[in-house]
N, C-alpha and C positions, 0 to 999 in steps of 0.2 A: 441372134436371137437365145436371148435370156429368159427361162419359163422360170418363174417364182411362185405359181400354183397350177398343177394338173388334176383338171376335174375328169373323173371318171366315171362313164354311165355305164354301168355292167347292165349285161346281156346274159343271156343262157349261152349263145354261140360268139356272140362279137359284142363289141365295146365303143363307145364313142369316147374320144377325150377329148378337151380342149385346153389349151394351154395360154396362162394370162401371164403378161408380163409385169414389170414393178408399177406400172402405173394403171393397171386392170385391164389394157387392151387385148382382145383375143388374140395372140402369133401363132398357133397350132391349132386345127382342126384334123383327126385321123379319125379313120374305124378300123380297129384293130380284134382280132383276138385275142383270149386273157394272155397268153403265150408273148405274142405281139408287145402288150403291155408292159409286161415285165422286160423284155428286150429292149423295148422304147426307155423304159426306165433308166436302164443299166447304162445307156449313153447320156444321161442328163446330172448335171449337177445339183448336188442335197438340195431339194426343193420341197414342198408342201402336197401331198400326195390326197386327194380329197375324193369321198365317195360316200355314196347312201348305205345305209348301217342295212345291208340286207345279204341275201343267199353267196356265200362263197368272200362276200367283203372281209371279215376277218381273216381269213386264210392269205386271199391276195396283200391283207394289208401289211399281215406278218413278213410275208416273203420281200413288201416295198421296204419295210422297215428295216430288215436285215443289210437291206441296199443301203440306208444311210438315210433315208427318204422319214420326213414328218409325213405321218398318217393321220388324217382326219376322216373321223366318221359321223354323220349325223343323220336324224330320222328322215325319213322323206318327206313328213309332212312340215321340218322346217326348212325344207329346199324349196317346195312348191312356189311359195310365195315370188321366188327370184327366177320363174321359168318368163321368158319374154314372149308374147306373140303368141302362135301356134304351135303347142308341145309336138316338139320331136326329140329324136336322140340328141342330134348336136346340140341342140337348147337344151336339154336337160344336161347335159354336161356343162355346157359355159353356165348354168344356175347353181350345179355343185361348186362350181370355183370360186363362183363369185360367194357363194353363201359360206364358204369355207373361210374369208377373208375378214366378214363381220365379226364385230368384237364382242359381241353380245351374241354369238351364237353356242349353241350347247352341243359339245361334242359327245359321241360314244366311245367307253373304252374299247381298246382293242380284247377281243378274246383269246385266251390260252386255248392249245389243243386241247387241255384237257378238260375247258370250260366246255367247249362244244361237244365234246364225248359224253358230258355228264346231260347238257341239254337232248342230245341226240336217244341217249337212255331214257331220259324222262318221255321224250316225244313217244319212242316205242313203247313205253309202260302205257300211257297213256292212251294209244290206240288199242292193246289189249283190252283195259278196262272199258272202253267202248262197244269194242267187239262181245266180251263178257255181257253188260248192257242189254245190248240186242238181242243175243241168245236167250235171257233169263225171261226178257219181255214174249221173245215169240213161243217160250215154251209155257209161260202163264198164259199166252192166248189157247194154245192147244189146248190147257188143261180147260180153260172156262168153256169153250165151245162142246166140251163133253159135260157141262155141269160141274165141273170141281173148279173150287174155290178157295185159293190158298192165302193167308192174310200177308200182307206187305212184309215186305224185308227178306233179306237175300238169304239167311239163315233158317229163318222158317222155311222158304221154299223146299232148300236142301233136304231139309229134315223131314218136310211132306214125302217128298219124290221119294228117299231111302224107304218111309213106311209104304209108299205107295208101291213102290217095285217089289218088295220082299211080300207082299200080302199074296198068297194064292188067287182069290178071285179079286180080278181090277177092274174096274166099268172103264175100259179100253178095248181097241181091238187091238189083234196082233200084233197088226202092222204099224198102228199108235205106237204100240208099246215098246217095239224095236226102234221107232224114229225116237221116242223119248230118254231110251237106254241110249243111244249113240248122241242127244244132245248131251248127256249128264256127262258122258266120257269127255266130249270135248269141252265142258263147263271147267270138270277137274284140269285138262291139260292147262285150260288157261288161268286157273289157280296158280297151278304149279309156275308157270312161266310169269306171271305177274310177281309170286314170292320170291322169285330168284332176284328180281330186279328191287325186290324191298330191301332183302339182304345185303345189297350189293349198296343199296343206300343207306344202310345203316352202319357197313363196313367204314364207308366214305366219310359220314358223320363224326364217326369215334377216331379216324385218323387226319381227316383236317382238320384244322387247328381253326379256320374262321367257321365253320361248319359245326363243330363241337361248341361253341361258344354260343350259336345261335339256340342249341339245344337245350341250354339253362333256361332258357326262356319260357315261360310257363307257355302252353301249347303249341308249341312249337319241334316238332319231332324232325328226324332223319330225313321225309321226303320232302318237306317244305325247305329244311337247311340247306340241303342239296341244291334245289332249287335254286334258291335265292343265291347261293353262291357262284351258282353256275351262270344266273343273270349278271350278276355286278361284279364279281371278280373277285380275289381277295380283298381283303380289308381288314381295317383294323379295328377290333371291336372291344371298346371300354366299358366294362360293366360293374356297375355298383349297385348292389342290392342288398336288400333286408327283407328275407321272406320267413313267415311262419309256414306251416305244414296243410292249411288249407286251401286248396286249389286258386278257386278267382280271388276270394279273399286275400291270399299271397302277391296276386298278380295288381292286384287295387293299392297294394301297400308299398310293393315293390318300387324301387326308385333305379329305370334302368336307362342307360345313357349307351346310344348305339351311335357311335361317328364310322362314318363310312370314307376312307381314302382313296379315293378314285383316281 
């Protein structure tokens, strides 16, 4: 039994694998835990390990790559047309293996541990921003119910709350005032945590070459630059530009060529 391509359908607890020989015939079907997939791969000669680019695929892909296998990750939407008959885990694994053999298939680059770390930080920041937005909307609703209307904008609401809480006579009941003060303290803590992430992204943008080059493009700052590098990997950026000092006009007159070597 010579396996040329091993398709792996990743699950939270177990994985289905399908092995194809050189003719494309299925010669192996198994259901294993992720540790079992690694043990199976150790006993196989160097071959193609195919997976959908989903949660955990990059970590497992680096492990299999370290064993000498060629790892091919694909977007799930590109694998779907190769599923035969009714969908199940075994057929998914077979479809993944077959899709990986197509000459026109587009593959996803394996992400490094650093990239995954940076993406995790961005997701954590996005969650905090969402929590802050929900909190702000709730504070506005509480104030509106008491006839207090504040202009749009986070900064305007902050200033209005500072003035409102400092006033001796407030159009709020004592209990509502304590609630607003508690929410204001929660808001400050969220601001502090989000700012900590922003400072970390700014440091990364200064020290990582690809991110630093991206920040030279008008409109792209540390947050976008680090998110882009985390998503696409380390790239070779060739930037040729002629810029003036005038914002958008400078971007229009700039000649920016970005080449990604993935």
